[in-house]
C-alpha positions as CSV (number, residue, x, y, z in Angstrom):
1,X,12.0,-30.6,-6.2
2,X,8.2,-30.7,-6.1
3,X,8.2,-28.2,-9.0
4,X,10.1,-30.6,-11.2
5,X,7.5,-33.3,-10.5
6,X,4.8,-30.9,-11.6
7,X,6.7,-30.1,-14.8
8,X,7.3,-33.7,-15.5
9,X,3.6,-34.4,-15.0
10,X,2.7,-31.5,-17.3
11,X,5.0,-32.5,-20.0
12,X,2.6,-35.3,-20.9
13,X,-0.2,-32.7,-21.6
14,X,-0.3,-30.3,-24.5
15,X,-2.1,-27.0,-24.8
16,X,-5.2,-28.6,-26.3
17,X,-5.4,-31.3,-23.6
18,X,-3.9,-34.1,-25.7
19,X,-0.9,-36.0,-24.6
20,X,1.7,-34.6,-27.1
21,X,4.3,-33.6,-24.7
22,X,3.9,-30.0,-23.3
23,X,7.2,-28.3,-22.5
24,X,7.0,-24.9,-20.7
25,X,8.7,-22.0,-22.5
26,X,11.9,-20.7,-20.9
27,X,12.7,-17.0,-21.1
28,X,16.1,-15.6,-21.9
29,X,16.8,-15.2,-18.1
30,X,16.0,-18.9,-17.4
31,X,12.6,-18.3,-15.8
32,X,9.9,-20.7,-17.0
33,X,6.9,-19.1,-18.5
34,X,3.6,-20.8,-19.1
35,X,1.1,-20.2,-21.8
36,X,-2.4,-19.3,-20.6
37,X,-3.3,-23.0,-20.1
38,X,-4.7,-23.8,-16.7
39,X,-2.2,-25.8,-14.7
40,X,-4.4,-28.5,-13.3
41,X,-2.2,-30.7,-11.2
42,X,-4.9,-32.7,-9.5
43,X,-4.6,-35.4,-12.2
44,X,-0.8,-35.5,-12.0
45,X,0.5,-38.6,-10.4
46,X,2.7,-38.6,-7.3
47,X,2.9,-34.8,-7.1
48,X,3.9,-33.6,-3.6
49,X,2.2,-30.2,-3.0
50,X,3.1,-30.0,0.6
51,X,6.3,-28.0,0.0
52,X,4.7,-24.6,0.7
53,X,5.5,-23.0,4.0
54,X,2.7,-22.6,6.5
55,X,2.1,-19.1,7.7
56,X,2.3,-18.8,11.5
57,X,1.3,-15.3,12.6
58,X,2.4,-15.7,16.2
59,X,5.9,-16.9,15.1
60,X,6.2,-14.0,12.7
61,X,5.1,-11.5,15.4
62,X,7.8,-12.7,17.8
63,X,10.4,-12.7,15.1
64,X,9.6,-9.1,14.2
65,X,9.3,-8.1,17.9
66,X,12.7,-9.7,18.6
67,X,14.3,-7.7,15.7
68,X,12.7,-4.5,16.7
69,X,13.6,-5.0,20.4
70,X,17.3,-5.5,19.5
71,X,17.2,-2.4,17.5
72,X,15.6,-0.5,20.4
73,X,18.2,-1.8,22.8
74,X,21.0,-0.7,20.5
75,X,19.4,2.8,20.2
76,X,19.1,3.1,24.0
77,X,22.8,2.0,24.4
78,X,23.9,4.7,21.8
79,X,21.9,7.4,23.6
80,X,23.3,6.3,26.9
81,X,26.8,6.5,25.6
82,X,26.1,9.9,24.2
83,X,24.7,11.2,27.5
84,X,27.6,9.6,29.5
85,X,30.1,11.3,27.2
86,X,28.4,14.7,27.5
87,X,28.2,14.4,31.3
88,X,31.8,13.2,31.7
89,X,33.2,16.1,29.7
90,X,30.8,18.6,31.4
91,X,32.2,17.6,34.8
92,X,35.8,18.0,33.6
93,X,35.5,21.7,33.3
94,X,38.3,23.2,31.2
95,X,39.9,20.6,28.9
96,X,43.1,20.6,26.8
97,X,43.1,20.7,23.0
98,X,43.7,17.0,22.7
99,X,40.7,16.3,24.9
100,X,38.6,18.5,22.7
101,X,39.6,16.5,19.7
102,X,38.8,13.2,21.5
103,X,35.4,14.6,22.6
104,X,34.5,15.8,19.1
105,X,35.5,12.4,17.7
106,X,33.5,10.5,20.2
107,X,30.4,12.7,19.8
108,X,30.6,12.6,16.0
109,X,30.9,8.8,15.9
110,X,28.0,8.4,18.3
111,X,25.8,10.8,16.3
112,X,26.6,9.1,13.0
113,X,25.8,5.7,14.5
114,X,22.6,7.0,16.0
115,X,21.6,8.6,12.6
116,X,22.4,5.4,10.7
117,X,20.5,3.4,13.2
118,X,17.4,5.6,12.8
119,X,17.8,5.4,9.0
120,X,17.8,1.6,9.0
121,X,14.9,1.5,11.4
122,X,12.8,3.7,9.0
123,X,13.9,1.4,6.1
124,X,12.8,-1.7,8.0
125,X,9.4,0.0,8.8
126,X,9.0,0.9,5.1
127,X,9.7,-2.7,4.1
128,X,7.0,-4.0,6.5
129,X,4.4,-1.3,6.0
130,X,4.5,-1.3,2.2
131,X,2.6,-4.6,2.0
132,X,0.0,-3.2,4.3
133,X,-0.4,-0.2,2.1
134,X,-0.6,-2.2,-1.1
135,X,-3.3,-4.5,0.4
136,X,-5.6,-1.7,1.4
137,X,-6.2,-0.1,-2.0
138,X,-5.7,-0.5,-5.7
139,X,-2.7,1.2,-7.3
140,X,-1.4,1.5,-10.8
141,X,1.6,-0.6,-11.8
142,X,3.9,2.4,-11.6
143,X,2.7,3.4,-8.1
144,X,3.0,-0.2,-7.0
145,X,6.6,-0.3,-8.2
146,X,7.4,3.0,-6.4
147,X,5.7,1.8,-3.2
148,X,7.7,-1.5,-3.3
149,X,10.8,0.7,-3.5
150,X,9.6,2.8,-0.6
151,X,12.9,2.5,1.4
152,X,14.5,4.7,-1.2
153,X,14.0,8.5,-0.8
154,X,14.3,9.1,-4.5
155,X,11.4,6.7,-5.2
156,X,9.3,8.3,-2.5
157,X,9.9,11.7,-4.0
158,X,8.9,10.3,-7.4
159,X,5.8,8.8,-5.9
160,X,5.0,12.2,-4.4
161,X,5.2,13.8,-7.8
162,X,3.1,11.1,-9.5
163,X,0.4,11.0,-6.9
164,X,-0.5,14.7,-6.8
165,X,-4.2,13.9,-7.3
166,X,-4.2,11.5,-4.4
167,X,-4.1,13.6,-1.2
168,X,-3.6,10.7,1.2
169,X,-0.7,9.2,-0.7
170,X,0.9,12.6,-1.1
171,X,0.5,13.4,2.6
172,X,2.0,10.1,3.7
173,X,4.9,10.5,1.3
174,X,5.6,14.0,2.6
175,X,5.5,12.9,6.2
176,X,7.7,9.9,5.5
177,X,10.3,12.1,3.7
178,X,10.3,14.7,6.5
179,X,10.6,12.0,9.2
180,X,13.5,10.4,7.4
């Protein structure tokens, strides 16, 4: 809504600064693109620029901790069910064929759930950590694209191949692929 006010205010300005009616170009996908004219909105009338969100690090910390804590509790519950199942069938002694099938089904389901839980935890960590990695050093456009797609193992392997001359990036990629 505030963006529309800015565009309305900018329509009255042309590229050379005269008031001939500047209309931003629209790409084929509907995204508005501007020419390299500076977008000075200080002289625009009645433009509300307070629509941006305020970053609150403490709130973000608690949101992230809450999400990770719920994942940790779910992991502990899965491990507890796995241990209870193993102990229960260990104390049974000799079991019938149908009990073996039930045991194998339960253990397989719990192992799959635990594995998928770990996979999603690593993907979430990759989503959070990639911004930290990108902020610390300069990367090429291709490397940046591969780092942003870091939750995909194929993109990590491609990043490993393309960063053979950067030992730190290569080492982190190898460790991440091995851990995943």
